[in-house]
Each structure stands twice: as structure tokens, then as C-alpha cells.
VEXFIVO-482561 format. One line per 10 residues: number of its first residue (from 1); their letters; for each residue x, z, y of N, C-alpha, C. Coordinates in Angstrom, 3 decimals. Layout:
BEGIN
NUM) a) X:Z:Y:X:Z:Y:X:Z:Y  ...
***
This chain:
BEGIN
1) mktlekelii) -31.577:0.789:8.964:-30.274:0.333:9.455:-29.580:-0.508:8.388  -28.931:-1.551:8.832:-28.292:-2.493:7.922:-26.923:-1.978:7.447  -26.731:-1.970:6.132:-25.438:-1.592:5.571:-24.912:-2.758:4.737  -23.673:-3.128:4.975:-23.044:-4.217:4.227:-21.787:-3.703:3.546  -21.476:-4.286:2.395:-20.263:-3.907:1.666:-19.545:-5.150:1.191  -18.233:-5.086:1.169:-17.454:-6.208:0.660:-16.135:-5.692:0.093  -15.764:-6.224:-1.064:-14.480:-5.876:-1.682:-13.421:-6.820:-1.129  -12.309:-6.265:-0.686:-11.199:-7.068:-0.189:-9.911:-6.615:-0.874  -8.996:-7.553:-1.037:-7.698:-7.224:-1.628:-6.668:-7.160:-0.506  -5.845:-6.119:-0.529:-4.764:-5.996:0.459:-3.669:-6.966:0.027
11) tnklglhara) -3.406:-7.984:0.854:-2.441:-9.017:0.456:-1.156:-9.002:1.273  -1.141:-8.237:2.380:0.108:-8.206:3.154:1.135:-7.333:2.428  2.410:-7.696:2.604:3.501:-7.093:1.835:3.560:-5.567:1.912  3.350:-5.012:3.096:3.515:-3.572:3.273:2.223:-2.767:3.124  1.109:-3.450:2.860:-0.154:-2.735:2.680:-0.655:-2.128:3.984  -1.447:-1.056:3.858:-2.024:-0.415:5.047:-1.036:0.575:5.668  0.087:0.059:6.127:1.093:0.887:6.788:0.698:1.065:8.253  1.535:1.706:9.027:1.194:2.062:10.412:0.692:0.896:11.263  1.403:-0.237:11.242:1.010:-1.352:12.108:-0.311:-1.972:11.672  -0.486:-2.147:10.367:-1.731:-2.723:9.849:-2.901:-1.769:10.110
21) atklaqlsmk) -2.666:-0.480:9.901:-3.714:0.525:10.130:-4.109:0.549:11.605  -3.124:0.399:12.484:-3.388:0.381:13.928:-4.242:-0.832:14.290  -3.880:-2.000:13.749:-4.659:-3.218:14.022:-6.093:-3.078:13.539  -6.251:-2.529:12.333:-7.588:-2.348:11.758:-8.405:-1.360:12.595  -7.770:-0.276:13.013:-8.462:0.736:13.824:-8.865:0.163:15.183  -7.968:-0.579:15.813:-8.275:-1.176:17.118:-9.426:-2.167:17.009  -9.427:-2.961:15.944:-10.515:-3.914:15.717:-11.830:-3.163:15.476  -11.775:-2.129:14.675:-12.981:-1.356:14.325:-13.633:-0.727:15.551  -12.803:-0.327:16.498:-13.326:0.334:17.702:-14.095:-0.615:18.616  -13.959:-1.917:18.399:-14.666:-2.899:19.224:-16.143:-3.010:18.838
31) fqakiliele) -16.503:-2.425:17.714:-17.868:-2.546:17.214:-18.625:-1.233:17.302  -19.940:-1.352:17.435:-20.788:-0.162:17.437:-21.031:0.318:16.013  -20.909:-0.594:15.058:-21.156:-0.258:13.656:-20.192:0.819:13.179  -20.672:1.634:12.251:-19.803:2.611:11.588:-19.084:1.836:10.489  -17.769:1.953:10.429:-16.985:1.182:9.461:-16.146:2.130:8.615  -16.336:2.015:7.303:-15.575:2.844:6.367:-14.746:1.947:5.464  -13.590:2.429:5.088:-12.737:1.745:4.110:-12.652:2.685:2.913  -12.979:2.151:1.744:-12.954:2.977:0.532:-11.886:2.462:-0.424  -11.073:3.383:-0.920:-10.011:3.032:-1.862:-9.946:4.104:-2.939  -10.140:3.682:-4.177:-10.073:4.602:-5.325:-10.917:5.856:-5.108
41) grqadassim) -12.147:5.650:-4.643:-13.076:6.766:-4.500:-12.938:7.592:-3.234  -11.899:7.307:-2.430:-11.727:8.041:-1.176:-12.118:7.140:-0.016  -12.757:7.731:0.996:-13.191:6.955:2.147:-12.459:7.382:3.410  -12.263:6.413:4.301:-11.647:6.693:5.595:-12.432:5.980:6.676  -12.569:6.637:7.813:-13.165:6.017:8.985:-12.171:4.950:9.446  -12.636:3.710:9.552:-11.730:2.600:9.889:-11.182:2.679:11.310  -11.767:3.529:12.153:-11.243:3.643:13.515:-10.176:4.733:13.632  -9.855:5.398:12.509:-8.834:6.446:12.511:-7.561:5.964:11.812  -6.510:5.789:12.590:-5.239:5.300:12.044:-4.717:6.253:10.962  -4.747:7.552:11.241:-4.249:8.534:10.266:-5.051:8.489:8.967
51) almllagakg) -6.368:8.445:9.082:-7.218:8.411:7.884:-6.921:7.165:7.053  -6.717:6.036:7.723:-6.398:4.791:7.008:-5.049:4.897:6.296  -4.067:5.465:6.977:-2.737:5.590:6.368:-2.753:6.547:5.181  -3.603:7.570:5.242:-3.698:8.529:4.138:-4.279:7.901:2.873  -4.984:6.785:3.017:-5.489:6.081:1.830:-4.342:5.481:1.023  -3.216:5.258:1.697:-2.025:4.673:1.059:-2.362:3.379:0.320  -3.006:2.467:1.030:-3.383:1.181:0.435:-2.194:0.266:0.328  -1.731:0.051:-0.894:-0.569:-0.802:-1.128:-1.012:-2.233:-1.402  -0.065:-3.159:-1.308:-0.345:-4.563:-1.592:-0.948:-4.700:-2.986  -1.987:-5.540:-3.079:-2.623:-5.794:-4.371:-3.791:-4.874:-4.666
61) ksvkvitegk) -3.927:-3.794:-3.897:-5.043:-2.862:-4.126:-6.329:-3.447:-3.564  -7.415:-3.082:-4.201:-8.732:-3.532:-3.760:-9.382:-2.421:-2.949  -9.898:-2.771:-1.795:-10.606:-1.804:-0.966:-12.035:-2.299:-0.753  -12.922:-1.353:-0.530:-14.294:-1.708:-0.199:-14.481:-1.420:1.278  -14.948:-2.429:2.009:-15.246:-2.257:3.425:-16.753:-2.068:3.543  -17.158:-0.979:4.176:-18.580:-0.666:4.335:-18.878:-0.624:5.831  -19.805:-1.462:6.269:-20.184:-1.466:7.682:-21.666:-1.149:7.789  -22.006:-0.354:8.768:-23.399:0.045:8.942:-23.734:0.115:10.423  -24.840:-0.530:10.799:-25.260:-0.471:12.195:-25.570:-1.823:12.781  -25.710:-1.812:14.090:-26.167:-2.976:14.846:-25.347:-4.235:14.583
71) daeqalenit) -24.046:-4.156:14.766:-23.195:-5.340:14.621:-22.381:-5.304:13.316  -22.993:-4.760:12.273:-22.319:-4.600:10.972:-21.812:-5.929:10.413  -22.623:-6.979:10.556:-22.256:-8.289:10.009:-21.017:-8.850:10.707  -21.017:-8.793:12.029:-19.882:-9.278:12.820:-18.626:-8.462:12.524  -18.795:-7.151:12.406:-17.663:-6.268:12.111:-17.047:-6.632:10.761  -17.901:-6.819:9.756:-17.417:-7.155:8.411:-16.689:-8.498:8.414  -17.241:-9.454:9.145:-16.631:-10.782:9.249:-15.230:-10.695:9.859  -15.121:-9.969:10.974:-13.834:-9.852:11.662:-12.797:-9.089:10.842  -13.232:-8.056:10.140:-12.308:-7.278:9.306:-11.846:-8.113:8.118  -12.766:-8.869:7.524:-12.406:-9.769:6.427:-11.339:-10.753:6.899
81) qlftdkfdes) -11.514:-11.291:8.102:-10.548:-12.240:8.659:-9.185:-11.583:8.862  -9.177:-10.331:9.323:-7.920:-9.603:9.529:-7.166:-9.449:8.203  -7.897:-9.113:7.135:-7.282:-8.992:5.800:-6.776:-10.358:5.332  -7.597:-11.406:5.533:-7.232:-12.764:5.127:-5.964:-13.221:5.839  -5.856:-12.852:7.115:-4.681:-13.224:7.916:-3.494:-12.295:7.673  -3.604:-11.436:6.667:-2.538:-10.483:6.328:-2.130:-9.653:7.534  -3.116:-9.258:8.338:-2.884:-8.432:9.531:-1.912:-9.112:10.514  -1.907:-10.452:10.487:-1.049:-11.253:11.384:0.429:-10.931:11.221  0.814:-10.532:10.025:2.225:-10.207:9.787:2.945:-11.414:9.225  4.157:-11.611:9.677:4.973:-12.673:9.083:5.661:-12.067:7.872
91) e) 5.506:-12.722:6.756:6.030:-12.134:5.499:7.448:-12.622:5.247
***
């Protein structure tokens, strides 16, 4: 099974707060791949809003996105884009 990893920086002002975590979880659920977000040694299932919020990812923090499975590449691409777009938040 294919596993991909990528380091991303949280660039939106509020970090992985409720709205950003919800967007990430909703996006993650569209894929069959297992998606994990790792921050400072702790991992969260990307499809769980609560788990993502418990990571307390603040602006400027680096997270590792780990995707594994059939559509891992597409999942990683889309999640990278979500981070790049600052979770579509107007700053």
C-alpha cells in the first residue's frame, strides 16, 4: 500500500480552529485513503474534527500530513491545496 508524507506549515491566522478543522475533516472524508495529521509527535485522524482541534495547531506550526491507500496521492494534493489556500479564510 502506498504511503505518502508531506510537511506543511499552518499559515491561516487562527490555525486549526473549529472551522478549519471542519473543512479539513470534510475534505478527508471524500477519500478512501487513511489520512493522519501529525503535530509535535501527536497524530490525529484527519476525518475527526475533535481530534484535529486537540492538536491545537497554531499559525506557523509545521504539521506532517500522512496519506495511505488507494487515492493517497490525490488526497495529499487536495489537502496541500487547502493549507495553501489558508482554508479559504479571508484574513
